[in-house]
C-alpha positions in Angstrom: -3.0 0.2 -10.3 -1.8 1.3 -6.8 2.0 1.3 -6.4 3.8 0.9 -3.2 6.4 3.5 -4.1 4.5 6.6 -5.2 7.5 8.9 -5.8 11.2 9.2 -5.3 13.6 12.1 -4.8 17.3 12.3 -5.8 19.5 15.0 -4.3 22.3 16.4 -6.4 25.3 18.6 -5.9 25.1 19.5 -9.6 21.5 19.0 -10.9 22.4 19.6 -14.5 25.2 17.1 -14.5 23.4 14.4 -12.6 20.2 14.8 -14.6 22.3 14.2 -17.8 23.6 11.0 -16.1 20.1 9.6 -15.5 18.8 10.7 -18.9 21.7 8.9 -20.5 21.5 5.8 -18.3 17.7 5.3 -18.3 16.2 7.7 -20.8 14.4 9.6 -18.1 13.0 13.0 -18.9 13.5 15.9 -16.5 11.6 19.2 -16.4 12.2 22.1 -14.1 9.2 23.1 -12.0 8.4 26.8 -12.6 9.4 29.0 -9.6 11.1 26.1 -7.7 14.5 24.6 -7.4 13.0 21.2 -8.3 13.0 19.1 -11.4 10.3 16.5 -12.1 11.5 13.2 -13.4 9.4 11.2 -15.8 10.7 7.6 -16.0 8.4 6.2 -18.7 4.8 6.3 -20.0 1.5 5.1 -18.7 1.5 2.2 -16.2 5.3 1.9 -16.6 5.9 5.4 -15.3 7.1 6.1 -11.7 7.4 9.8 -11.0 10.3 11.3 -9.2 12.1 14.5 -8.5 15.6 15.9 -8.3 16.7 18.9 -6.2 19.9 20.5 -4.9 21.4 18.5 -2.0 20.7 20.2 1.3 23.0 18.1 3.5 26.1 16.1 2.6 24.6 12.9 4.0 21.3 13.4 2.1 20.4 10.3 0.1 17.6 9.1 -2.2 14.2 9.1 -0.5 11.3 6.8 -1.6 7.8 7.9 -0.8 5.3 5.1 0.0 1.6 5.3 -0.8 -0.6 5.4 2.3 -4.3 6.0 2.7 -3.7 8.7 5.4 -0.4 10.4 6.2 -1.8 11.2 9.7 -2.7 7.6 10.5 0.5 6.2 9.1 2.6 8.8 11.0 0.9 7.8 14.3 1.5 4.1 13.6 5.2 4.5 12.7 5.8 6.5 15.9 4.1 3.7 17.9 6.4 1.2 16.1 9.6 3.1 17.0 9.9 5.4 13.9 10.3 9.1 13.8 8.6 11.9 11.8 11.4 14.2 10.5 9.1 16.6 8.6 5.4 16.6 9.4 2.6 16.5 7.0 3.0 19.0 4.1 0.7 19.7 1.1 1.6 19.5 -2.5 -1.2 21.7 -3.8 -3.8 19.8 -5.9 -1.8 16.6 -5.7 -1.6 15.3 -2.1 0.2 15.2 1.2 3.6 14.0 2.3 5.7 13.5 5.4 9.4 12.5 5.7 10.2 9.9 8.3 12.9 7.7 9.7 12.7 4.0 10.6 14.2 2.5 13.8 17.4 1.8 11.9 17.8 5.4 10.8 16.7 5.0 7.1 14.8 8.0 5.7 11.6 7.5 3.7 8.5 9.4 2.9 4.7 8.8 3.2 2.5 10.0 0.3 -1.3 10.4 0.3 -3.0 11.2 -3.0 -5.5 14.1 -2.5 -6.4 16.4 -5.4 -8.0 18.8 -2.8 -4.7 19.3 -0.9 -3.9 23.0 -0.5 
């Protein structure tokens, strides 16, 4: 089953405190990624699961970002620019998982593009 939202990220001033909040509220499981300041969020099991991440907030105005599934980050980036959007962070690899870019719509809302690709490096 292909989901429209592939991943989400939650910024935190205090990751430990905020992760406890979401664990208590929804029963989510968080696991620190080795060598990174990033925690993977597991929201459920099997088809019910939507993966996410939590990391230290980098800017006071930084909010939650949803990453939408696309067939090609490159093609979707070109299309969103033509439609009046903006690419804030160009295509980046998540090794052995896929590609992402962070964008802004014409109203100023941040969102991400996600392309599955186990060969990403």
